[in-house]
Steps between C-alpha positions, in 0.01 A plus 500: 500500500189490284453249221522783245828627645643148510405447137663831405820412685503158336463652153787743565734236640654375173579858402672565834707183462599613150597846623717373784656242268578779253668704774717202595598419141578863417732528800283734708529235770851357531597140584471433876303824550234472770148536365312680775125463461417847631744667257379297202140565597564876493702484178238305305193636679393151606383338821744315720301180439526545122877562528542191716317287243704647212825423684382144557432471126850627421650262755332222307671629184839498669547879492436561870599301806308498826709544816374347826370784720672756274265543207634463147790608281600486135662164430849520352567261212863388480679457167511125565124489546450720193697247294282218630190701407623549144579127475141422599370765261694335218277195487180701535596762242611234252156341542323833445711587195433158349124532551499861377656381172228237473215739580594829331233633263551732205370790711734409787789474253439851373518638853817303575663621179430859604643434846808348336567823312450708814756285682747538213451878499552524877820295474632712211421819692652373825168569674545288814175606669294450188668167431428376853132585458485325162675197647230471766232537233657224292510266799134579574391431143685169481333388823162617372542322165604180676156470656664314791341647813710306752833585340392863467408525868829347612706716265337823615592415857857402409549814289395715796749329731794550264402848374774684690777287352343525154513877537872483583564287194312740274768762567794261472743630233412356160200309635240655270705434186517135604149439634326699225588250225414216739149638550462555128604138439222382734244713317625381160460136606147563624416686177638204305271275707802286589453369857845340524678816383294714739592277794868493400520879461334545839741259668806670349377839619443384857832313509663834421320657795628225730857562380471873564345453843785269598744782416326764713696616808 
């Protein structure tokens, strides 16, 4: 392979990892499903070497598991493990919420206030898909405002691992009417520049997720 081709493959690699990750999180690849390099290569129009590297990246994130002499498959996350992930997230997200409240600027606050109203509208309309997207955007903004690179990196990995269970919870009866006000409370605390209130609201929200996960069949 020429140096130019290697450089091109290297530059495309993060995108391929993102695309395969997206397929796993959206359910295109099911838990325990074998990930055959030739099939993925054809699906994403990528080289076998690029696919192999992407799968290694995703194994490092905990989304894929390598099988001795059998390639790779989508790693299944049990409810028990999902609960542990949320418990770990709790400390990290409290930290990010606290720092976001300390760091938020007037410009940031205006954007958060707009997002708050979008969340309220989605809840009132019963728009589950829209609400889920806004929820992800809120989480992203809090992490961004925190300015804590290490916590952000860890949280992004943990969110990816528990995404399937989060999706199940999003459609749990009455979940949106409960979690919507919880998210709004987090935003309100950040807007008030109250670190303790932001951390408390975040902890209460995640404790609710743990309770719901423990009730899943």
